[in-house]
N, C-alpha and C positions, 0 to 999 in steps of 0.2 A: 103523192107519196114522194118522200124526199130517198136518195140514196145516201147514206153517208160510206164513205171509204177511209179505213182506219190503213196506217203501215203496218200493223200486224196483229194478228187472231187476239192475243192477250188483249190490246188494246181497244179493239172490236168486242169484246165481252166484255170488258168494263164499261164502254160505251152503253152497250147492251142493258147490263144489270142496272145502270143509271136512269135509263130512258124508259125501262121497264119491257124489253123487247126481248121475248124468251122461246119464240119456235124457232129450231133449228133446221136448215135446209144444207144443201150440198152447198159447200163453199159462202154461204150466209145467214144470217135473221133475218126473221119478219115480222113486222107489227103491224099495228094498227096504222101508223103514219110513215113507220121508216122501215127501209130496209137497212141491214149494215152488214158491211161485206169489208174485207182487208186486200193488203198487195203482197204480202209476203216478200218485205225489205224492194230489193230492185226487179221487177217485173219486166221493165223494157229499159233497153241500153242503146248507146249509141254502137251501129255495126261495124263489124272489124274492116279493116283495109280492104279485103278479097272483096269486099259486096259492092265497089264504085267501079268493078273491071277488071277483067284478065289479066292487063297487066301487072296488077296488085297481087296475084296469087302467091308468085315467087319474090324472094327479097331478093332487088338488086339495085344497085348504085343509081342508075339511069334514070329510076320510073319516078326518083326524089326529087322534089318534096313532094307528100301525098296533100292535098289541101280539096277537100270537099266543095262542089260549091251548091249542092244541094244534101244535107245531110239525110240519113238512110238510119232506120231505127229495126233493132231486132228484137223480139220478145225472148227472154231467158228459155233454152232449151227445156228446163226441167218445170218451169211455171208457166208452161201455155195452158192448161187445164183450168187456171185461177183467172190468165186474164180472160179466158173465153166467157168464163162467170161472170166477171166485172162489165165485162161488153156488152153482154145479153143485158145485162141488169139496166145500164146505160141506157140502152137502147128500149125495155121497156115502156110500151103508151102508158102506163099509169105513174111513171116516173117523170115529176116533173122538174125537178131541178136536185145537181148533183152536191154534197157537201164535203171541202176537202177537209179529212179528220187527220191529215197524215202529220206527221212530228212538226212541233212548231218551229222549224229554221229552215235552212237553205236545200240541204239536202231531200227533207219531207215535202215541199214545195215542188223537187225537181222529180223525185218519184209520183207524185201525183198526176203531173203535168203530162209528162210521158205517156201514163197509161191513156189519159183522159183525151192527147192528141191524137196518138196511134189508134185508140178504138174509133176516134171521127167522131167523138161525140161535141154536140155543138148546145146542148142544155145551159140554162142558167147555173151556175158554180157559187156557193158560198163557202167562208173559209172558218172556220173551227180552230181556235188560236189558245190551246192551254196546254199548260206543262204540268199540272197535275190530275192523279187520276182519282180524286176522291169525288164520290158521289155528287156533292155540292159544286164542287168546281166545274164538273161534265153539264150541271143542269144549267149553271150559270153561263159557261160557255156556250150553250144552245138559244137562249136568251140574248146571246150580244154574237151572232153570226154576223160576220164582215163580208161584204161583197169580195168574192173570189178575186176579180178583175184589180182591187188593190194591191194584191200582189204581186202584180203582173213585174215589180223592177226587182222583185226579190226571185222571180224564177228565169228572170234575164239575167242575173248573177250567176244563179247557179248553171245555167245552160253553159255561161261561159268560162265556168269553170272546166264543168265537164268536155268541153269543146276545146280547149286550151290543153289538158291535160293530154287528151286523143292524139292531138297534133305534134305537140312536143315529145311524148312518151313513144308514139309511131313513128314518126320522123325521126329522132336519134336513136333509139333501140335499131331501127332498121340501117340507117347510116353508117354506125360505128360497127355494127355486126356484119354488114357488106366487106366494110375496110380490112378487119381484120379475121374475117374468114371462121367467126364463133361468133355464136349468139351470146351477145352484150347487152343484157335488158338495162334500158338507161329511164328515171321518171325523176318528175319534179321531187318526191320526198323520197324515196330511195336511194338516191344518188346523194343527196347532200345526207343523208344517214349513215352510206359507206365511207364518206369522206371523214368524219366524226372518229369514226372507228381506226382509219385510216392513218390520222394525225395524233391519237393518242398512241397510236403504236410505235409511230414515230418517236413522238417524245418518249417511248420508255427505252425502245432501239438505240436511240444515241445519247441516252442521258448517262451524266458521269457523276460517279460516285465521291463525294466530298467530306473531310473530315469537318468535324467541329465541336468545340469541346465548353462545360460548362464547370464553373468554380462552384462547389455547395458547402453551406456554411448548417452546421448541425445545432441550431438555438434550442433552447427547452421546450419541448413539446412539437416544434417543427421543424422544417428545412428550411432555408432561403437560397435562390441560385442568381447566377450574375445572369448577364446578356452571353449572347455566343461568341465562342473567341474561334477564330480559324486558325489563330497559330498559337501552338502545343508549348512553346516556349513562355509565349504571355501568360500563359493560362497557369503554368507552373509558377511562374513569378507572381501572381495575382494571389496563388495558394500561400506561398512561402509568407508573403507582406501580412495575409490575414491571419495566419497563426500567430504572430508576433503582437497583432496590431488591435485596438478595440471595436468594436460592432457596435453600432450609434442608430438606433430606432428613428427613422428620420418623419414614418407618416404613417399612418392607420385609417386604413379608407371603411367604411360598411356601408354596402346598399344592398336595399329589398329588391328582390326582380321578383318577376312573375313570368311564368310558362305557361302561356296561354293553352288549353286542350286543345289535340290537332281538329282537324275539320272532319265531316265525313269524306267516305271514300268517292272520289270518281274513279272511272275503269282503272287509268293508267295510275293511280295512286293506289290502287288495289293490286295492280299489276306488279307494283314494284313491291311493295312490302310482302306479298306471297312470294316474290323471289328472293328477297331478303332470308324471310324468316324460312321458308318452305323449300328454295331452291326451284319453283315452277318456272315455265319458261312463259311470256306474256299470252301466247295462244294456249297455253294448258290452264291458266287460269279463267281467261276468255271462256273456254269451252267448260270449264266448271261452272262459273258463274253462269251462262245460259242453261245449263244442265238443272241447275238450281232455281232459275227463274220458270222455266218451264214445269218443272213439280211446284212451282206458284209460292215458293219458299224464299227467293230472295226477288228484288224490285228488279226494272230492267237495267242492264249493266252497262249496255253502250253509251255512257252519258259523260260528259266532260264539265257535270257542275258537284260541287260539293256542300252543296246546301240543300235544306225541303223546303216547300212551299208554307206559304205563313198558314195556311189551313189544315196544315198535318201538325199540328202540334199533340192534338188528342192521340190520334195515331202512335205518334214516336214517343208520346209516355207510355201508352199501352205494350209498345213492343218493348219499349227498357224493361219494363214490370217482367213481364215474361222471361225476358234474359237473365233478369238476376233470381227466376224461381228455377231456370233450364240450365243454367252452367254452375258446375259444381263448384269450382272457384268463388262464386257469388254468393254462397250460401251464408256464409258468417260474416260476411261484409256488410257496414252501415252503409248505407247508399241511398241519397235522394236525388235522382234525377231532375237536371233542369235543362229541359230540353228546348227551350227559346233561343239560346244560342246557335241552332243549328239552324233556325228559320230564317230564310229571307229569299220572297219569290225573286225581287229583284236580282239575284243572283242566277238564278235557276235557267237554263237555256230551252234543250227539247227536252230534256230530261231530268229529273230531280235527284239527288246522291242516291247510291247502294244504300239498303237495309234491307235487314230480313222483312218477310211481313208476317201479317197474323196468324197462317195456318200454321207459322212456329208451334203453335199452341196444341196442333196435332199431333206436330210431327217429332217422331223419337227419333232423337238425335244419334240413337247407338245403332241405326240400321241404316244410315245411310254410308255409302262408303269413305273412305278414312280422307280421301283427297278432297271429297266435296263437303264433309263436315266442318273441315280444317278453314275452306273459304267461307263458308257460312257462321260460324262463329267467328273468324277474322272480322267480316261486316258487323258481325255483334256486338262486338268487343269495341269496336271502332265508334260505334252509336254511344256507347256506357263510358268512351274516353270525352265522346265528344261534348254530352250532357254532365262530365263531372264538374268539381271545382278548381280553378287554376293551381298548379305547382308553385308555391311561393317561398322563396328561401333568401338567408341574406350572406352577401357574397363579401369576403373579409380580405381585403389585401394591406400587407404590411410590407413597406419598404427599408431595407436597413441601408446604412453606410459602411463600407469597411476599407481601408486602403484607397481612398477616393473613387471607390467603384459603390454600384448599388445592386443590391441584392433582393428580390422580390419572393414572400411566402405570399399562398393563398390557399384560402379554405371557404368552407361554407358552411351553412347552419340552415336546417331544410325546420321552414316555419312551418308550412303546411302543405303534407303528400299530396293532397288533391288526387288527380289523374293518375299521376305516374303511381300511386297505390294501387290502382287498381291494373295497372300494367305489368307492375312488380308481380300480382298474382296469375295474372294470365301468363307472364313468361315461365311462371316456374311450370306449369303445366305442359309447355314444348319440349319435344325429347330432343331435339337439339336444338340449343341455343341459342341464337341468332346474336350478331354482332349489335352491338349499342353503345351509346356512349356511357361511362363507367359514372352511375350516379353520387359514386360514394367520396366525400371530400373530405381530406382532414380537418379539424376545427384547430382555428388558428387561436392559442393563448390571449389572452387580453392584455398585449404589449402596450407602451403608453409612448406615447412622442418625446425622445429625449434620452429616455432607459438605453443606458450603455452594459454590453457584456463583455467579458473581456476570456479568456484562453478558450476561446471558440473553434473548434478542430474543422479545417476545411480540405476538404477532397477536389480530386478534377476526376469527372468522368467524360467519355470519349463518346460521339455518338457520327453515324454516317446520314447524310441526307438521302431521303428513299426517293429511286422513281415515282411517277403517277401508276396508280395502279389499271389494269386492263379493265374498259370498260364488263360489266356485268348486265343483263337485261334491265334491272332496277335503275343502273345509273344512266345505262344509255336510254331508255324511255323518259327520266327527268329531262335529260339533251335533248331528247325530241321535241316534248313537251315545251321549252323554253325555247329553242332555238331560233333567231332572228327575231326575239321579242322586242330587241332594241329598236328594230325598222320596222315595226309593225304601231298602225296606230290603234290608239285606247279601244277602240270601239267596232273594232274590224272581229265579224263573227267567231272565223277559227284564228287561233295563234299556235305558234311552233309548227314542226312537221308530221303532218297527217290528222288525225282525229283519236280519239280514243279507241273508236269501232276498228282503225286500220292499222293503228301503228304495231300490234302483233302480226298481222300479216306482212308485213313489209320486213320486219324482220325474218318472220319464216323463209319470205321469197329471198331474201339476200343469202341464207343458207342454204335453201334447193340450190339455187343458182351456181352454188361454187364459190363465193363471194368472201363469205362470211363461214367459220367455222366455230364449234363450242368445244370448250374447254373445261368443263365440268361447268360452274357456274359462269365462265368468263365468255366474252365473244371476241373474237381476233380475227381480222383481214386475212385471207387468203393471199397468195402471190398474184391469182387472177384480182383478186379484188383492188388490191395497191396498184397492179396494172392498170385496170380501168381507171380510178381517178386520175391518176398519172395523163391519162390520153385526153380524156375530158375538159372541156372549156371550163372554166371559174365558172360560167354561168350556169351550168348543170350542175355544179358541187357545191354552192352557196345555197343556204337556206334564206339570200336575199331576193332570190327568183320567188320564193314562197310567199315572202312578206309582202313583197311590192303586187302582185296579185290579189291577196287580199286586201289590200288598202283600195286598189281600184276596184277589185269586187263587191268591199262594203258601198263605196260611191255610187257603183252602179245600181244596188238595192234601193239606195236611199233616193234613186232618181237623180243625183248630181253628176252623172257619168256617162257615156254614150258605151253601148255595148257593142256597137260597130268597130269605133275606133279601139276598142281593148282587142277585139278579134283581127282586125288587119296588123295591129303590132305583133299579136302572136305568130301568125301568116308569115309577117318578114321576118320574125324571127326564126322561123323555119328553113326559109328559103336561103338564110345569110348561114345559116347551120353547114346546109350542104354545101353552099357556095364555098365556105371557109375551109374544106378537106376535099378537095378534088382528087387527092392521091397520095398513098406512104411512099416512104424509104423502102427497099427491101428489108432494112433490119428490123424496123417497126411493123412491117407486115406479120414478121414471126414473134413479136410478143408477145402474144397468148397460145404459141404452137405448143402442144401439150408435152412436156419431158415423159418420152418413156423409159422406163425401168430398163436396165441392160440385161437380159437373162444370163449371156455368156460371150463367148466368142465361136465364130461359123467354124468349124472343123476344116472347112475346104479353101476359105482365104482370109481367114483371121479376123475379118470385119465385125464390129458389134452384132449380136441378135437380140431382137426385141421383140417383145410379146402384140400380136397383132389380134384381134376379135376371133378369127379362125385359127390362126395358127404360130408358130414363132420364127421368124425372117430373116433372113440376114440384110443388114442396112444396103451392101453393095449391090448396087441393081444388076450387074452384070454376073453375078454370082443367082445359081438358082438356088441353092440351100433354103428348105422351108421342110419344118416339122409341122403337120397336121394335128390338131386338136383333136379330129373325128377319124383319126386313123384306123382302120378297123384291125388292127391289132391288139389297140387299147379297146375299143368297143367289146370285141368276142370275148375278152377278159374283163369286161364290167366294172374298168376303171378308167379313174379320171384322169386326162394327161394335164396333171398341175403342172404349174412354172416351177415348184419343187424339182420336178422329174427331170423336167427338159434343164434346168440349170445340172443339175448330177450329170447329166448323158453329154451336156455338152463341156462341163469340166474334165470328166475323169473317162469319158465314153460306157459309164454304165450307173444303174440306179435301183438301190434297193426298194422295193414294192410289197407293200403286205396286202394279203387279201386278193391275191389275183386269181382267178374263176376260171376252172379248166371245164371247159365245152365238154371234155371226152367225159371225164368221171364226174363232174355237176360240184366239184367241193373247190373251197377255196386253201389255196396255199402261199407263201413268202417267195419270195422269188430275184431273182436279178437280171433286171431290163437291160440289153446290150444296144448300143446303137452300132448297126451294121451299114454304113454308108458305104456302096460304091460307088458314088459320084453321079448316079443318073437324075432322073425327074424326081423320083419319089426315094424316100430314105426307110431302112429297113432295119428291124430290131428282131431279137430273138431273147430267149428265157435261156438263166443258169438258172437252177431251182437250188435253193439254199437249204431249205427247210420244210417237211412234210407238215399239214396242220394236223 
């Protein structure tokens, strides 16, 4: 009996269907030759620091760096049952070998090996290495299983990545949190992402607007524009000269241009487009795509591939046909999809691109929640765009000379709308029209070289240079995807910051940690976020660290670099980091101190009164003035002692309060609370009734 372990239940089901395994058990499926089970993602993880000794239970500088000698592993708390099932299956007497059918990549290898090692399994293992979930591909993969040990170098690179992230993440986070007395999450992906946001914010803040000017000639049927002028007087002088001088056509250039159809969506592409069109966050898009995947309406979303495998041509054609029938705006469109340009097995890594599934045939789109429907249709129309004809147009550039200056008129004529026609039809169905390039360019008349014009009106228009725009999730995801690419080798498995599966979580963590805030679609660093980037060394805020790691990890996966050398370098980096920050000045230590809002002035000593967790207290430690939020006076009257009431009491000694409860009558009334401070340990209050209810 062979035990097949997939990464996810859905993949296990596809494998079972292809191999004819039908009997369902608790946590696995059983056939004559195969037992098929699954991991549910990362079942086993590297243990937290506290597992290495009591001295690491609390965060303190003296315990750093934390460098495990014997690494420990922990089964994820919510996945214990599935691990137990896998362990029991591995040790079943009739199981002769284990087949690793986890995703064909570094992380898939890690997920399987962690389970295999922690379960104490020593049975022979073989590797299923496929990217397509088509039945034929699965069966072909089982006919060509590889020896699992052939992938030991890939596992070594995955293990190095996991351990390196653990060492740098935990030591840097604890180091800077201890130094600044505030939880400061530091990570190889998260911190450079934050740096991108702070760099953009700084560029916007320091931007200085500058005026510039264009001189425009109103030629017959078009407008020709000069280069930029920074000097208004120079532009006016040119305008005056043009109003009296002839305009001569110097050249007319016609160039045929082709805009290829967009590629299919990988997860990052889907997240960017959903943010641009619908304003969904990266996490919202991932959650919606995951929900559609679980409903079997969308293929696996956590992918970095934008192609399908070569054997999926028939599937893609059938789904394209389905989409043309299902989508109302395609009803009157004559369209013959060519899916061949969406196929390329060499460009598919762990998973192929995201497309709807054939379950679409049975689905009632109107029955889906609107947000899920939006994502499903978005993935569907991208398949149609990708299978459509290129957009072809003729670009015309005419250059004119007047008063020894050049003026340019540009236009274009569409020769074949191609995929842009489908995009226009789709865009008309959207409630909010997203920003997009304006496809309408004026036609340029048939000018000829040497043609001369006289009495052409000239005008000057004024413009301002524009600051960079704040990052949206769409632009940040794009920046993360390409970060450090110039330093990453061509054959590195992972490029950019994070993976399509983790980028949304990185953004959410930055927001949750208080380093970034959302303002509409914009992502803006907070004061704490800017401060964090300021105090960290460049090595932790630059994407170069990720690029360097990826280059070495790729060599380890190929057996061309020693994992021990890599890990020694990581440990040395952690030691040097701790050594470089032995102490801080008093001013630096206060950098992340919370700025508490002042509620008012103390009636006893005049110092500021701040809001605490349980009270409103005087900043002067020698003064005992405090107003407690749980004071019996307010609790008896079923009234929350809000900062607004506290501020009024401090300002004028009185606060008008609505809905005070009377314990005597059981009714509510509006009254004035009066601060009756006698200078003792506790403050007193009394009521001036203003109006009965």
